[in-house]
N, CA, C and O atoms as a Tripos MOL2 file, in Angstrom:
@<TRIPOS>MOLECULE
protein
  316   315    79     0     0
PROTEIN
NO_CHARGES

@<TRIPOS>ATOM
      1 N         -14.2760   94.9340   12.7140 N.3       1 UNK1
      2 CA        -15.3720   94.0960   11.1220 C.3       1 UNK1
      3 C         -15.3100   92.3640   11.9950 C.2       1 UNK1
      4 O         -16.3490   91.7050   12.0450 O.2       1 UNK1
      5 N         -14.4020   91.9850   12.4220 N.am      2 UNK2
      6 CA        -14.2640   90.5140   12.7360 C.3       2 UNK2
      7 C         -15.0540   90.9210   14.0410 C.2       2 UNK2
      8 O         -16.2130   90.6690   13.7110 O.2       2 UNK2
      9 N         -15.1010   91.4560   15.4690 N.am      3 UNK3
     10 CA        -15.7720   91.5400   16.5270 C.3       3 UNK3
     11 C         -17.1910   92.6490   16.2250 C.2       3 UNK3
     12 O         -17.4950   93.4620   17.0990 O.2       3 UNK3
     13 N         -17.8610   92.5790   15.1170 N.am      4 UNK4
     14 CA        -18.7950   93.3540   14.6220 C.3       4 UNK4
     15 C         -20.1460   92.1560   15.4830 C.2       4 UNK4
     16 O         -20.3540   92.3640   16.6780 O.2       4 UNK4
     17 N         -20.7270   91.3140   14.9690 N.am      5 UNK5
     18 CA        -21.5230   90.4540   15.3580 C.3       5 UNK5
     19 C         -21.6880   90.1980   17.0910 C.2       5 UNK5
     20 O         -22.4490   89.3310   17.5200 O.2       5 UNK5
     21 N         -20.7970   91.1520   18.0700 N.am      6 UNK6
     22 CA        -20.6050   91.2640   19.5360 C.3       6 UNK6
     23 C         -21.0150   91.8150   19.3910 C.2       6 UNK6
     24 O         -22.0200   91.3080   18.8920 O.2       6 UNK6
     25 N         -21.1810   93.1990   19.4220 N.am      7 UNK7
     26 CA        -21.8370   94.1790   19.5070 C.3       7 UNK7
     27 C         -22.8930   94.2670   19.8860 C.2       7 UNK7
     28 O         -23.9570   93.8890   19.3940 O.2       7 UNK7
     29 N         -22.5840   94.9470   21.1010 N.am      8 UNK8
     30 CA        -24.2350   95.3800   21.9510 C.3       8 UNK8
     31 C         -25.1860   96.1050   21.4330 C.2       8 UNK8
     32 O         -25.5050   95.2650   20.5910 O.2       8 UNK8
     33 N         -25.6370   96.6470   21.3110 N.am      9 UNK9
     34 CA        -26.4550   97.2540   21.3960 C.3       9 UNK9
     35 C         -27.2340   98.9750   21.8230 C.2       9 UNK9
     36 O         -28.1700   99.7050   21.4980 O.2       9 UNK9
     37 N         -26.2670   98.9130   22.5910 N.am     10 UNK10
     38 CA        -26.2210  100.0840   23.7150 C.3      10 UNK10
     39 C         -26.0880  101.4750   22.8800 C.2      10 UNK10
     40 O         -27.3130  101.5490   22.7880 O.2      10 UNK10
     41 N         -25.8960  101.9840   22.5800 N.am     11 UNK11
     42 CA        -25.8980  103.6850   21.6890 C.3      11 UNK11
     43 C         -23.9410  103.3370   22.1170 C.2      11 UNK11
     44 O         -23.4640  104.4230   22.4450 O.2      11 UNK11
     45 N         -23.6590  103.0480   22.1330 N.am     12 UNK12
     46 CA        -22.4010  103.6490   22.1160 C.3      12 UNK12
     47 C         -21.1310  102.8450   21.9050 C.2      12 UNK12
     48 O         -20.1420  102.5080   22.5560 O.2      12 UNK12
     49 N         -21.6270  102.7000   20.6960 N.am     13 UNK13
     50 CA        -20.8520  102.3920   19.3170 C.3      13 UNK13
     51 C         -19.8910  103.2940   18.7040 C.2      13 UNK13
     52 O         -19.8500  103.1570   17.4810 O.2      13 UNK13
     53 N         -19.1110  104.1680   19.1730 N.am     14 UNK14
     54 CA        -17.6270  104.4240   18.6900 C.3      14 UNK14
     55 C         -17.2810  103.9190   20.0970 C.2      14 UNK14
     56 O         -16.6630  102.8560   20.0310 O.2      14 UNK14
     57 N         -17.4370  104.2450   21.0430 N.am     15 UNK15
     58 CA        -16.4610  103.6730   22.8230 C.3      15 UNK15
     59 C         -16.2170  102.5230   22.3950 C.2      15 UNK15
     60 O         -15.2420  102.0070   22.9410 O.2      15 UNK15
     61 N         -16.9720  101.6060   21.2440 N.am     16 UNK16
     62 CA        -16.9710   99.9210   21.8930 C.3      16 UNK16
     63 C         -15.7760   99.6770   20.7540 C.2      16 UNK16
     64 O         -15.0290   98.7050   20.8700 O.2      16 UNK16
     65 N         -15.6540  100.5160   19.7630 N.am     17 UNK17
     66 CA        -14.6680  100.6110   18.3250 C.3      17 UNK17
     67 C         -13.1660  101.2920   18.7270 C.2      17 UNK17
     68 O         -12.0550  100.8970   18.3760 O.2      17 UNK17
     69 N         -13.5620  102.6070   19.6990 N.am     18 UNK18
     70 CA        -12.4620  103.3230   19.8350 C.3      18 UNK18
     71 C         -11.0710  102.1400   20.6110 C.2      18 UNK18
     72 O          -9.8540  101.9600   20.5560 O.2      18 UNK18
     73 N         -12.6940  101.4260   21.5040 N.am     19 UNK19
     74 CA        -11.4150  100.9030   22.6530 C.3      19 UNK19
     75 C         -11.3460   98.9770   21.5730 C.2      19 UNK19
     76 O         -11.1690   97.9350   22.2040 O.2      19 UNK19
     77 N         -11.4480   98.9800   20.6860 N.am     20 UNK20
     78 CA        -11.2590   97.6070   19.6860 C.3      20 UNK20
     79 C          -9.9650   98.2520   19.0360 C.2      20 UNK20
     80 O          -8.8290   97.7770   19.0050 O.2      20 UNK20
     81 N         -10.3850   99.3520   18.5680 N.am     21 UNK21
     82 CA         -8.7910  100.1860   17.4870 C.3      21 UNK21
     83 C          -7.9010  100.3380   18.6540 C.2      21 UNK21
     84 O          -6.7910   99.8440   18.4560 O.2      21 UNK21
     85 N          -8.1160  101.0430   20.1640 N.am     22 UNK22
     86 CA         -6.6530  101.3450   20.8680 C.3      22 UNK22
     87 C          -6.1800   99.0740   21.0220 C.2      22 UNK22
     88 O          -5.2730   98.2880   20.7470 O.2      22 UNK22
     89 N          -7.0080   99.0860   21.3860 N.am     23 UNK23
     90 CA         -6.5940   97.4230   21.4430 C.3      23 UNK23
     91 C          -5.5930   96.8680   20.5380 C.2      23 UNK23
     92 O          -4.5040   96.4300   20.9090 O.2      23 UNK23
     93 N          -6.0010   96.9050   19.3600 N.am     24 UNK24
     94 CA         -6.1380   96.7620   18.6030 C.3      24 UNK24
     95 C          -3.9510   97.3150   18.0780 C.2      24 UNK24
     96 O          -2.9690   96.6600   17.7300 O.2      24 UNK24
     97 N          -4.2190   98.7260   18.3260 N.am     25 UNK25
     98 CA         -2.4950   99.9180   17.8340 C.3      25 UNK25
     99 C          -1.9150   98.8590   19.1570 C.2      25 UNK25
    100 O          -1.2150   97.9560   18.6980 O.2      25 UNK25
    101 N          -2.0840   98.7970   20.8200 N.am     26 UNK26
    102 CA         -1.2120   98.3760   21.3690 C.3      26 UNK26
    103 C          -1.0850   97.6410   20.5390 C.2      26 UNK26
    104 O          -0.3500   98.0780   19.6530 O.2      26 UNK26
    105 N          -1.6330   96.2290   20.2900 N.am     27 UNK27
    106 CA         -0.9640   94.5960   20.2570 C.3      27 UNK27
    107 C           0.4200   95.0690   19.0930 C.2      27 UNK27
    108 O           1.6330   94.9050   19.2230 O.2      27 UNK27
    109 N          -0.5980   95.8730   17.6620 N.am     28 UNK28
    110 CA          0.0590   96.1790   17.8400 C.3      28 UNK28
    111 C           2.2850   96.4430   16.6200 C.2      28 UNK28
    112 O           2.8740   95.8600   15.7090 O.2      28 UNK28
    113 N           2.4780   97.3870   17.3430 N.am     29 UNK29
    114 CA          3.7790   98.3220   18.7260 C.3      29 UNK29
    115 C           4.1550   97.8320   19.4590 C.2      29 UNK29
    116 O           5.3670   97.9000   19.6600 O.2      29 UNK29
    117 N           3.3200   97.0540   20.2820 N.am     30 UNK30
    118 CA          3.9510   95.6740   20.8040 C.3      30 UNK30
    119 C           5.0180   94.4610   20.1680 C.2      30 UNK30
    120 O           6.0830   93.8590   20.3070 O.2      30 UNK30
    121 N           4.1110   94.5990   19.5740 N.am     31 UNK31
    122 CA          4.7830   93.5610   17.9980 C.3      31 UNK31
    123 C           6.4380   93.9790   17.6300 C.2      31 UNK31
    124 O           7.5560   93.4680   17.5700 O.2      31 UNK31
    125 N           5.9420   94.8930   17.4920 N.am     32 UNK32
    126 CA          7.9340   95.9610   17.0270 C.3      32 UNK32
    127 C           8.7410   96.8990   17.8210 C.2      32 UNK32
    128 O           9.3390   97.9330   17.5250 O.2      32 UNK32
    129 N           8.5130   95.9320   19.4270 N.am     33 UNK33
    130 CA          9.4130   97.1120   19.8890 C.3      33 UNK33
    131 C          10.6170   96.1470   19.8920 C.2      33 UNK33
    132 O          10.6710   94.9230   20.0060 O.2      33 UNK33
    133 N          11.4360   96.9630   19.7520 N.am     34 UNK34
    134 CA         12.9130   95.9540   19.8240 C.3      34 UNK34
    135 C          13.5780   94.4430   20.4270 C.2      34 UNK34
    136 O          14.6120   95.0020   20.7930 O.2      34 UNK34
    137 N          13.6930   93.7470   20.6160 N.am     35 UNK35
    138 CA         14.0620   93.1510   20.8600 C.3      35 UNK35
    139 C          16.0120   92.1260   21.3380 C.2      35 UNK35
    140 O          16.5010   91.0350   21.0420 O.2      35 UNK35
    141 N          16.2660   92.8150   21.8100 N.am     36 UNK36
    142 CA         17.6000   92.1350   22.0180 C.3      36 UNK36
    143 C          18.0190   90.7590   22.3460 C.2      36 UNK36
    144 O          17.4960   90.1920   23.3050 O.2      36 UNK36
    145 N          19.2300   89.9690   21.3820 N.am     37 UNK37
    146 CA         19.1770   88.8620   21.5970 C.3      37 UNK37
    147 C          20.1700   88.1790   22.5410 C.2      37 UNK37
    148 O          21.0810   88.8020   23.0860 O.2      37 UNK37
    149 N          19.9860   87.0800   22.6840 N.am     38 UNK38
    150 CA         21.2550   86.7370   24.2540 C.3      38 UNK38
    151 C          22.3880   86.2700   23.2350 C.2      38 UNK38
    152 O          23.3940   86.9730   23.1450 O.2      38 UNK38
    153 N          22.2940   85.3280   22.6070 N.am     39 UNK39
    154 CA         23.7340   85.4930   21.6480 C.3      39 UNK39
    155 C          24.8020   86.1110   21.7830 C.2      39 UNK39
    156 O          25.9650   85.8380   22.0800 O.2      39 UNK39
    157 N          23.8000   87.6250   21.3220 N.am     40 UNK40
    158 CA         25.4770   89.0350   21.3470 C.3      40 UNK40
    159 C          26.0890   89.6670   23.0810 C.2      40 UNK40
    160 O          26.8320   90.5550   23.4990 O.2      40 UNK40
    161 N          25.2370   88.5710   23.6460 N.am     41 UNK41
    162 CA         25.3280   89.1640   25.8680 C.3      41 UNK41
    163 C          26.6200   89.3670   25.4110 C.2      41 UNK41
    164 O          27.0850   90.5040   25.3200 O.2      41 UNK41
    165 N          27.4770   87.9980   25.0010 N.am     42 UNK42
    166 CA         29.4920   87.7630   24.7340 C.3      42 UNK42
    167 C          30.1280   89.7960   24.8030 C.2      42 UNK42
    168 O          31.1540   90.4390   25.0240 O.2      42 UNK42
    169 N          28.8280   89.9920   24.4790 N.am     43 UNK43
    170 CA         29.4640   91.6230   22.9640 C.3      43 UNK43
    171 C          29.3530   92.1350   24.2980 C.2      43 UNK43
    172 O          30.5250   92.4190   24.5460 O.2      43 UNK43
    173 N          28.7660   92.3940   25.1850 N.am     44 UNK44
    174 CA         28.2300   93.4720   26.2740 C.3      44 UNK44
    175 C          29.4500   93.3600   26.7810 C.2      44 UNK44
    176 O          30.2210   92.4000   26.7490 O.2      44 UNK44
    177 N          29.6660   95.3040   27.6520 N.am     45 UNK45
    178 CA         30.9090   95.7620   27.6280 C.3      45 UNK45
    179 C          31.0920   95.3330   29.8780 C.2      45 UNK45
    180 O          30.3250   95.8530   30.6880 O.2      45 UNK45
    181 N          31.4910   94.9920   30.0210 N.am     46 UNK46
    182 CA         30.5500   94.4660   31.0340 C.3      46 UNK46
    183 C          31.5710   95.8750   32.9250 C.2      46 UNK46
    184 O          31.2190   95.6680   34.0870 O.2      46 UNK46
    185 N          32.2300   96.5620   32.7030 N.am     47 UNK47
    186 CA         33.0220   97.9550   33.0560 C.3      47 UNK47
    187 C          31.1940   98.6340   32.8730 C.2      47 UNK47
    188 O          30.1910   98.4550   32.1820 O.2      47 UNK47
    189 N          31.5760   99.2850   33.7580 N.am     48 UNK48
    190 CA         30.0920  100.1060   33.9220 C.3      48 UNK48
    191 C          30.9320  101.7550   35.0460 C.2      48 UNK48
    192 O          31.9280  101.9010   35.7550 O.2      48 UNK48
    193 N          29.8090  102.6090   34.5960 N.am     49 UNK49
    194 CA         30.6450  103.6760   35.5250 C.3      49 UNK49
    195 C          29.3810  104.1560   36.6430 C.2      49 UNK49
    196 O          28.2460  104.5000   36.3150 O.2      49 UNK49
    197 N          29.8820  104.0780   37.9190 N.am     50 UNK50
    198 CA         29.1490  103.9890   39.1250 C.3      50 UNK50
    199 C          28.3200  105.4620   38.7830 C.2      50 UNK50
    200 O          27.1770  105.4130   38.3290 O.2      50 UNK50
    201 N          28.8920  106.5530   39.0020 N.am     51 UNK51
    202 CA         28.0800  107.5860   39.0760 C.3      51 UNK51
    203 C          27.3550  107.5280   37.8280 C.2      51 UNK51
    204 O          26.2200  107.9090   38.1160 O.2      51 UNK51
    205 N          27.4040  107.2450   36.5450 N.am     52 UNK52
    206 CA         26.9740  107.0810   35.9920 C.3      52 UNK52
    207 C          25.8880  106.3670   36.4820 C.2      52 UNK52
    208 O          24.8780  107.0700   36.4450 O.2      52 UNK52
    209 N          25.6160  104.8750   37.0760 N.am     53 UNK53
    210 CA         24.9360  104.4910   37.5650 C.3      53 UNK53
    211 C          23.9630  105.5580   37.7660 C.2      53 UNK53
    212 O          23.1700  106.2780   37.1600 O.2      53 UNK53
    213 N          24.3580  105.3310   38.7610 N.am     54 UNK54
    214 CA         23.6140  106.2220   40.3300 C.3      54 UNK54
    215 C          22.1600  106.8370   39.2540 C.2      54 UNK54
    216 O          20.9460  106.6710   39.3680 O.2      54 UNK54
    217 N          22.9460  107.5330   38.3030 N.am     55 UNK55
    218 CA         22.1120  109.0200   38.3710 C.3      55 UNK55
    219 C          21.3980  108.7350   36.9690 C.2      55 UNK55
    220 O          20.8200  109.6430   36.3720 O.2      55 UNK55
    221 N          21.4720  107.3140   36.4280 N.am     56 UNK56
    222 CA         20.5010  106.8660   35.4060 C.3      56 UNK56
    223 C          19.4100  106.1550   36.3010 C.2      56 UNK56
    224 O          18.2480  106.4580   36.5700 O.2      56 UNK56
    225 N          19.9140  105.4940   36.5260 N.am     57 UNK57
    226 CA         18.5870  105.0250   38.1630 C.3      57 UNK57
    227 C          18.0410  106.1150   38.6190 C.2      57 UNK57
    228 O          16.8760  106.2220   38.2380 O.2      57 UNK57
    229 N          18.5640  107.3430   39.5680 N.am     58 UNK58
    230 CA         17.6980  108.7270   39.3920 C.3      58 UNK58
    231 C          16.8220  109.0430   38.1230 C.2      58 UNK58
    232 O          15.6140  109.1800   37.9330 O.2      58 UNK58
    233 N          17.5810  109.0800   37.5940 N.am     59 UNK59
    234 CA         16.9120  109.6800   36.3780 C.3      59 UNK59
    235 C          15.4720  108.3530   35.9570 C.2      59 UNK59
    236 O          14.5050  109.0110   36.3410 O.2      59 UNK59
    237 N          15.2190  107.7810   35.7370 N.am     60 UNK60
    238 CA         14.6950  106.9480   35.5740 C.3      60 UNK60
    239 C          13.4130  106.3850   36.8930 C.2      60 UNK60
    240 O          12.3060  105.9130   36.6330 O.2      60 UNK60
    241 N          14.0140  106.6270   38.3220 N.am     61 UNK61
    242 CA         12.9520  107.4860   39.2070 C.3      61 UNK61
    243 C          12.0200  107.8890   38.9650 C.2      61 UNK61
    244 O          10.8420  107.6750   39.2520 O.2      61 UNK61
    245 N          12.7640  108.7770   38.1690 N.am     62 UNK62
    246 CA         12.1890  109.9850   37.4590 C.3      62 UNK62
    247 C          11.1350  110.2900   36.6300 C.2      62 UNK62
    248 O          10.9710  111.4680   36.3120 O.2      62 UNK62
    249 N          10.6370  109.7210   36.3580 N.am     63 UNK63
    250 CA         10.3270  109.5930   34.6060 C.3      63 UNK63
    251 C           9.2310  108.2630   35.4020 C.2      63 UNK63
    252 O           8.0680  108.6050   35.6130 O.2      63 UNK63
    253 N           9.5980  107.0050   35.7520 N.am     64 UNK64
    254 CA          8.7910  106.4880   36.1680 C.3      64 UNK64
    255 C           7.2380  107.3580   37.3160 C.2      64 UNK64
    256 O           6.0470  107.0460   37.2970 O.2      64 UNK64
    257 N           7.6760  108.0430   37.8480 N.am     65 UNK65
    258 CA          6.4510  109.2480   38.7490 C.3      65 UNK65
    259 C           6.1960  110.1560   37.8780 C.2      65 UNK65
    260 O           5.3850  111.0780   37.9690 O.2      65 UNK65
    261 N           6.7730  109.9380   37.1740 N.am     66 UNK66
    262 CA          5.9560  111.0070   36.0380 C.3      66 UNK66
    263 C           5.2610  110.5520   35.1440 C.2      66 UNK66
    264 O           4.1070  110.9310   34.9430 O.2      66 UNK66
    265 N           5.8910  109.6150   34.4270 N.am     67 UNK67
    266 CA          4.5240  108.5810   33.3870 C.3      67 UNK67
    267 C           2.3680  108.0040   34.4910 C.2      67 UNK67
    268 O           1.1490  108.1680   34.4450 O.2      67 UNK67
    269 N           4.0020  107.0470   35.5630 N.am     68 UNK68
    270 CA          3.0550  107.6340   36.4510 C.3      68 UNK68
    271 C           1.1860  108.8870   36.6950 C.2      68 UNK68
    272 O          -0.0360  108.7880   36.8070 O.2      68 UNK68
    273 N           1.9800  109.5950   36.6560 N.am     69 UNK69
    274 CA          0.6460  110.9680   36.9350 C.3      69 UNK69
    275 C          -0.3200  111.6560   36.0000 C.2      69 UNK69
    276 O          -1.1240  112.5880   35.9760 O.2      69 UNK69
    277 N           0.3850  110.3230   34.9480 N.am     70 UNK70
    278 CA         -0.3850  110.2510   33.1500 C.3      70 UNK70
    279 C          -1.5280  109.5320   34.2590 C.2      70 UNK70
    280 O          -1.5280  108.7360   35.1970 O.2      70 UNK70
    281 N          -2.6130  110.4930   33.3730 N.am     71 UNK71
    282 CA         -4.1000  109.1330   33.3020 C.3      71 UNK71
    283 C          -3.7930  107.9000   32.5480 C.2      71 UNK71
    284 O          -2.9120  107.6330   31.7300 O.2      71 UNK71
    285 N          -5.0360  107.0360   33.1970 N.am     72 UNK72
    286 CA         -4.1850  105.5690   32.5470 C.3      72 UNK72
    287 C          -4.3310  105.5530   31.0450 C.2      72 UNK72
    288 O          -3.7070  104.6290   30.5220 O.2      72 UNK72
    289 N          -5.1300  106.4990   30.0440 N.am     73 UNK73
    290 CA         -5.6850  105.4960   28.7700 C.3      73 UNK73
    291 C          -4.5880  107.0590   28.2620 C.2      73 UNK73
    292 O          -4.7480  107.8140   27.3020 O.2      73 UNK73
    293 N          -3.6980  107.0770   29.1670 N.am     74 UNK74
    294 CA         -2.5000  108.3210   28.1350 C.3      74 UNK74
    295 C          -1.2230  106.5190   28.1770 C.2      74 UNK74
    296 O          -0.7200  105.9120   27.2320 O.2      74 UNK74
    297 N          -1.1610  106.3050   29.3680 N.am     75 UNK75
    298 CA         -0.0480  105.8320   29.8510 C.3      75 UNK75
    299 C           0.1100  104.2570   29.1300 C.2      75 UNK75
    300 O           1.0130  103.4860   29.4540 O.2      75 UNK75
    301 N          -1.2180  103.8500   27.8190 N.am     76 UNK76
    302 CA         -1.2110  102.4710   27.6180 C.3      76 UNK76
    303 C          -1.0170  102.4820   25.9050 C.2      76 UNK76
    304 O          -0.9870  101.5890   25.0590 O.2      76 UNK76
    305 N          -0.8720  104.3460   25.8470 N.am     77 UNK77
    306 CA          0.1930  104.4240   24.4490 C.3      77 UNK77
    307 C           1.3260  104.3920   24.3330 C.2      77 UNK77
    308 O           2.0010  104.4960   23.3090 O.2      77 UNK77
    309 N           1.9770  104.0810   26.5570 N.am     78 UNK78
    310 CA          3.3030  104.9050   25.9180 C.3      78 UNK78
    311 C           4.0410  102.4010   26.2740 C.2      78 UNK78
    312 O           3.8490  101.5210   27.1130 O.2      78 UNK78
    313 N           4.9410  102.6050   24.7290 N.am     79 UNK79
    314 CA          4.8940  101.5960   25.1130 C.3      79 UNK79
    315 C           5.9480  101.0330   25.8790 C.2      79 UNK79
    316 O           5.8570   99.8790   26.3000 O.2      79 UNK79
@<TRIPOS>BOND
     1     1     2 1
     2     2     3 1
     3     3     4 2
     4     3     5 am
     5     5     6 1
     6     6     7 1
     7     7     8 2
     8     7     9 am
     9     9    10 1
    10    10    11 1
    11    11    12 2
    12    11    13 am
    13    13    14 1
    14    14    15 1
    15    15    16 2
    16    15    17 am
    17    17    18 1
    18    18    19 1
    19    19    20 2
    20    19    21 am
    21    21    22 1
    22    22    23 1
    23    23    24 2
    24    23    25 am
    25    25    26 1
    26    26    27 1
    27    27    28 2
    28    27    29 am
    29    29    30 1
    30    30    31 1
    31    31    32 2
    32    31    33 am
    33    33    34 1
    34    34    35 1
    35    35    36 2
    36    35    37 am
    37    37    38 1
    38    38    39 1
    39    39    40 2
    40    39    41 am
    41    41    42 1
    42    42    43 1
    43    43    44 2
    44    43    45 am
    45    45    46 1
    46    46    47 1
    47    47    48 2
    48    47    49 am
    49    49    50 1
    50    50    51 1
    51    51    52 2
    52    51    53 am
    53    53    54 1
    54    54    55 1
    55    55    56 2
    56    55    57 am
    57    57    58 1
    58    58    59 1
    59    59    60 2
    60    59    61 am
    61    61    62 1
    62    62    63 1
    63    63    64 2
    64    63    65 am
    65    65    66 1
    66    66    67 1
    67    67    68 2
    68    67    69 am
    69    69    70 1
    70    70    71 1
    71    71    72 2
    72    71    73 am
    73    73    74 1
    74    74    75 1
    75    75    76 2
    76    75    77 am
    77    77    78 1
    78    78    79 1
    79    79    80 2
    80    79    81 am
    81    81    82 1
    82    82    83 1
    83    83    84 2
    84    83    85 am
    85    85    86 1
    86    86    87 1
    87    87    88 2
    88    87    89 am
    89    89    90 1
    90    90    91 1
    91    91    92 2
    92    91    93 am
    93    93    94 1
    94    94    95 1
    95    95    96 2
    96    95    97 am
    97    97    98 1
    98    98    99 1
    99    99   100 2
   100    99   101 am
   101   101   102 1
   102   102   103 1
   103   103   104 2
   104   103   105 am
   105   105   106 1
   106   106   107 1
   107   107   108 2
   108   107   109 am
   109   109   110 1
   110   110   111 1
   111   111   112 2
   112   111   113 am
   113   113   114 1
   114   114   115 1
   115   115   116 2
   116   115   117 am
   117   117   118 1
   118   118   119 1
   119   119   120 2
   120   119   121 am
   121   121   122 1
   122   122   123 1
   123   123   124 2
   124   123   125 am
   125   125   126 1
   126   126   127 1
   127   127   128 2
   128   127   129 am
   129   129   130 1
   130   130   131 1
   131   131   132 2
   132   131   133 am
   133   133   134 1
   134   134   135 1
   135   135   136 2
   136   135   137 am
   137   137   138 1
   138   138   139 1
   139   139   140 2
   140   139   141 am
   141   141   142 1
   142   142   143 1
   143   143   144 2
   144   143   145 am
   145   145   146 1
   146   146   147 1
   147   147   148 2
   148   147   149 am
   149   149   150 1
   150   150   151 1
   151   151   152 2
   152   151   153 am
   153   153   154 1
   154   154   155 1
   155   155   156 2
   156   155   157 am
   157   157   158 1
   158   158   159 1
   159   159   160 2
   160   159   161 am
   161   161   162 1
   162   162   163 1
   163   163   164 2
   164   163   165 am
   165   165   166 1
   166   166   167 1
   167   167   168 2
   168   167   169 am
   169   169   170 1
   170   170   171 1
   171   171   172 2
   172   171   173 am
   173   173   174 1
   174   174   175 1
   175   175   176 2
   176   175   177 am
   177   177   178 1
   178   178   179 1
   179   179   180 2
   180   179   181 am
   181   181   182 1
   182   182   183 1
   183   183   184 2
   184   183   185 am
   185   185   186 1
   186   186   187 1
   187   187   188 2
   188   187   189 am
   189   189   190 1
   190   190   191 1
   191   191   192 2
   192   191   193 am
   193   193   194 1
   194   194   195 1
   195   195   196 2
   196   195   197 am
   197   197   198 1
   198   198   199 1
   199   199   200 2
   200   199   201 am
   201   201   202 1
   202   202   203 1
   203   203   204 2
   204   203   205 am
   205   205   206 1
   206   206   207 1
   207   207   208 2
   208   207   209 am
   209   209   210 1
   210   210   211 1
   211   211   212 2
   212   211   213 am
   213   213   214 1
   214   214   215 1
   215   215   216 2
   216   215   217 am
   217   217   218 1
   218   218   219 1
   219   219   220 2
   220   219   221 am
   221   221   222 1
   222   222   223 1
   223   223   224 2
   224   223   225 am
   225   225   226 1
   226   226   227 1
   227   227   228 2
   228   227   229 am
   229   229   230 1
   230   230   231 1
   231   231   232 2
   232   231   233 am
   233   233   234 1
   234   234   235 1
   235   235   236 2
   236   235   237 am
   237   237   238 1
   238   238   239 1
   239   239   240 2
   240   239   241 am
   241   241   242 1
   242   242   243 1
   243   243   244 2
   244   243   245 am
   245   245   246 1
   246   246   247 1
   247   247   248 2
   248   247   249 am
   249   249   250 1
   250   250   251 1
   251   251   252 2
   252   251   253 am
   253   253   254 1
   254   254   255 1
   255   255   256 2
   256   255   257 am
   257   257   258 1
   258   258   259 1
   259   259   260 2
   260   259   261 am
   261   261   262 1
   262   262   263 1
   263   263   264 2
   264   263   265 am
   265   265   266 1
   266   266   267 1
   267   267   268 2
   268   267   269 am
   269   269   270 1
   270   270   271 1
   271   271   272 2
   272   271   273 am
   273   273   274 1
   274   274   275 1
   275   275   276 2
   276   275   277 am
   277   277   278 1
   278   278   279 1
   279   279   280 2
   280   279   281 am
   281   281   282 1
   282   282   283 1
   283   283   284 2
   284   283   285 am
   285   285   286 1
   286   286   287 1
   287   287   288 2
   288   287   289 am
   289   289   290 1
   290   290   291 1
   291   291   292 2
   292   291   293 am
   293   293   294 1
   294   294   295 1
   295   295   296 2
   296   295   297 am
   297   297   298 1
   298   298   299 1
   299   299   300 2
   300   299   301 am
   301   301   302 1
   302   302   303 1
   303   303   304 2
   304   303   305 am
   305   305   306 1
   306   306   307 1
   307   307   308 2
   308   307   309 am
   309   309   310 1
   310   310   311 1
   311   311   312 2
   312   311   313 am
   313   313   314 1
   314   314   315 1
   315   315   316 2
@<TRIPOS>SUBSTRUCTURE
     1 UNK1         2 RESIDUE 1 A UNK
     2 UNK2         6 RESIDUE 1 A UNK
     3 UNK3        10 RESIDUE 1 A UNK
     4 UNK4        14 RESIDUE 1 A UNK
     5 UNK5        18 RESIDUE 1 A UNK
     6 UNK6        22 RESIDUE 1 A UNK
     7 UNK7        26 RESIDUE 1 A UNK
     8 UNK8        30 RESIDUE 1 A UNK
     9 UNK9        34 RESIDUE 1 A UNK
    10 UNK10       38 RESIDUE 1 A UNK
    11 UNK11       42 RESIDUE 1 A UNK
    12 UNK12       46 RESIDUE 1 A UNK
    13 UNK13       50 RESIDUE 1 A UNK
    14 UNK14       54 RESIDUE 1 A UNK
    15 UNK15       58 RESIDUE 1 A UNK
    16 UNK16       62 RESIDUE 1 A UNK
    17 UNK17       66 RESIDUE 1 A UNK
    18 UNK18       70 RESIDUE 1 A UNK
    19 UNK19       74 RESIDUE 1 A UNK
    20 UNK20       78 RESIDUE 1 A UNK
    21 UNK21       82 RESIDUE 1 A UNK
    22 UNK22       86 RESIDUE 1 A UNK
    23 UNK23       90 RESIDUE 1 A UNK
    24 UNK24       94 RESIDUE 1 A UNK
    25 UNK25       98 RESIDUE 1 A UNK
    26 UNK26      102 RESIDUE 1 A UNK
    27 UNK27      106 RESIDUE 1 A UNK
    28 UNK28      110 RESIDUE 1 A UNK
    29 UNK29      114 RESIDUE 1 A UNK
    30 UNK30      118 RESIDUE 1 A UNK
    31 UNK31      122 RESIDUE 1 A UNK
    32 UNK32      126 RESIDUE 1 A UNK
    33 UNK33      130 RESIDUE 1 A UNK
    34 UNK34      134 RESIDUE 1 A UNK
    35 UNK35      138 RESIDUE 1 A UNK
    36 UNK36      142 RESIDUE 1 A UNK
    37 UNK37      146 RESIDUE 1 A UNK
    38 UNK38      150 RESIDUE 1 A UNK
    39 UNK39      154 RESIDUE 1 A UNK
    40 UNK40      158 RESIDUE 1 A UNK
    41 UNK41      162 RESIDUE 1 A UNK
    42 UNK42      166 RESIDUE 1 A UNK
    43 UNK43      170 RESIDUE 1 A UNK
    44 UNK44      174 RESIDUE 1 A UNK
    45 UNK45      178 RESIDUE 1 A UNK
    46 UNK46      182 RESIDUE 1 A UNK
    47 UNK47      186 RESIDUE 1 A UNK
    48 UNK48      190 RESIDUE 1 A UNK
    49 UNK49      194 RESIDUE 1 A UNK
    50 UNK50      198 RESIDUE 1 A UNK
    51 UNK51      202 RESIDUE 1 A UNK
    52 UNK52      206 RESIDUE 1 A UNK
    53 UNK53      210 RESIDUE 1 A UNK
    54 UNK54      214 RESIDUE 1 A UNK
    55 UNK55      218 RESIDUE 1 A UNK
    56 UNK56      222 RESIDUE 1 A UNK
    57 UNK57      226 RESIDUE 1 A UNK
    58 UNK58      230 RESIDUE 1 A UNK
    59 UNK59      234 RESIDUE 1 A UNK
    60 UNK60      238 RESIDUE 1 A UNK
    61 UNK61      242 RESIDUE 1 A UNK
    62 UNK62      246 RESIDUE 1 A UNK
    63 UNK63      250 RESIDUE 1 A UNK
    64 UNK64      254 RESIDUE 1 A UNK
    65 UNK65      258 RESIDUE 1 A UNK
    66 UNK66      262 RESIDUE 1 A UNK
    67 UNK67      266 RESIDUE 1 A UNK
    68 UNK68      270 RESIDUE 1 A UNK
    69 UNK69      274 RESIDUE 1 A UNK
    70 UNK70      278 RESIDUE 1 A UNK
    71 UNK71      282 RESIDUE 1 A UNK
    72 UNK72      286 RESIDUE 1 A UNK
    73 UNK73      290 RESIDUE 1 A UNK
    74 UNK74      294 RESIDUE 1 A UNK
    75 UNK75      298 RESIDUE 1 A UNK
    76 UNK76      302 RESIDUE 1 A UNK
    77 UNK77      306 RESIDUE 1 A UNK
    78 UNK78      310 RESIDUE 1 A UNK
    79 UNK79      314 RESIDUE 1 A UNK
């Protein structure tokens, strides 16, 4: 409703409205994203398992490839 005065009547009202709703939803979920405080960083264990780190890195690369293969409008929905 805030942006209604800025709408130019070109026959694509539903597309214009959906784009606004999508951006508002993305803003909402982005603001709800879990964030860690740096105050607790001293409690994080420094020990790591190298094999697990390599496996996790490979999984992250595979996941990134899958996400990048999705259409752009679907990728925007992934936080």
